[in-house]
C-alpha positions in Angstrom: -17.6 7.7 -10.3 -15.9 8.7 -13.7 -12.8 11.2 -12.7 -13.1 11.2 -9.3 -10.3 11.4 -6.8 -9.1 7.8 -5.7 -9.8 7.0 -1.9 -9.0 3.9 0.1 -8.2 0.8 -2.1 -8.0 3.4 -5.3 -5.4 5.2 -3.2 -3.3 2.2 -3.1 -3.7 1.4 -6.6 -2.7 5.0 -7.4 0.3 4.5 -5.4 1.2 1.1 -6.9 0.9 2.9 -10.2 3.0 5.7 -9.6 5.8 3.4 -7.8 6.1 1.4 -11.0 6.6 4.6 -13.2 3.1 5.9 -14.0 2.9 9.4 -14.3 -0.4 10.0 -16.2 -4.0 8.9 -16.5 -3.0 7.0 -19.6 -1.5 4.1 -17.5 -5.2 3.5 -16.3 -6.2 3.9 -19.7 -4.2 0.6 -20.8 -5.2 -1.2 -17.9 -8.8 -0.4 -18.8 -8.2 -1.8 -22.2 -6.4 -5.0 -20.9 -8.9 -5.5 -18.1 -12.5 -5.1 -19.9 -11.6 -7.7 -22.6 -10.1 -10.3 -19.6 -13.4 -9.6 -17.9 -15.8 -9.9 -20.7 -14.5 -13.1 -22.6 -11.8 -14.8 -20.0 -13.7 -14.5 -16.5 -14.4 -17.9 -16.4 -10.4 -18.2 -16.2 -9.3 -15.2 -14.3 -8.1 -17.4 -11.4 -6.1 -19.7 -13.6 -4.7 -16.2 -15.5 -3.9 -14.6 -12.2 -1.8 -17.8 -11.4 0.5 -17.3 -13.8 2.0 -14.2 -11.5 4.6 -15.6 -9.1 3.4 -14.8 -5.6 6.9 -13.3 -4.6 6.3 -10.9 -7.8 2.9 -9.9 -6.3 4.3 -9.7 -2.9 6.9 -7.2 -4.2 4.2 -5.0 -6.0 2.2 -4.9 -2.2 5.2 -4.1 -0.5 6.3 -1.3 -2.5 2.6 0.0 -2.7 2.1 -0.2 1.1 5.9 1.8 1.3 4.7 4.5 -1.2 1.6 5.2 1.1 3.6 4.9 4.1 6.0 7.6 3.0 3.0 10.4 2.8 2.0 9.2 6.5 4.8 10.9 8.3 7.9 13.2 7.8 10.5 10.8 8.2 13.1 13.8 8.6 11.5 15.1 11.5 11.6 13.5 14.7 13.3 9.8 15.3 10.1 8.9 17.2 8.1 9.3 14.1 10.3 7.2 12.5 10.6 4.5 15.1 6.8 4.4 15.5 6.3 3.7 11.5 9.1 0.9 11.9 7.5 -0.7 14.6 3.9 -0.6 13.1 5.2 -1.9 9.5 7.3 -4.7 11.1 4.1 -5.9 13.4 1.9 -5.5 10.1 3.8 -8.3 8.2 2.8 -10.8 11.3 -0.7 -9.5 12.5 -2.3 -6.3 11.3 -4.4 -5.8 14.2 -1.3 -5.8 16.8 0.1 -3.6 14.5 -2.4 -1.1 15.1 -2.9 -1.5 18.9 1.2 -1.2 18.6 1.7 1.9 16.6 -1.0 3.5 18.8 0.2 2.6 22.0 3.8 3.7 21.2 3.0 7.0 19.7 1.3 7.5 22.9 4.1 6.3 25.1 6.8 8.4 23.3 4.3 11.7 23.1 3.7 12.0 27.1 7.4 11.0 27.5 7.0 7.8 29.5 9.3 6.0 26.9 12.4 7.8 25.3 14.6 6.8 22.5 
């Protein structure tokens, strides 16, 4: 789809672009101008090209993109319970995303029903 609203992986990419200062569609045009020649002429050495970037740099980009998406998931100023659920889920996600999902849902419902108080 050309010109469609980004969803799923597209939304994460867009959040990453915004987190690093992109404010217009021109950033995507620039990225496309770089990536199309790489795909057409250097497809055999893409893995080598990606290894040029240090892993910690890619980790920071991934972290900031995730944080940008997390900001839209809840109103951090609303309640302490929302902030707690978000932080616990994020902390567990560093270790195991499945455990983070289950822990986030479980803690949310425990707090909502009043079985656990902060």
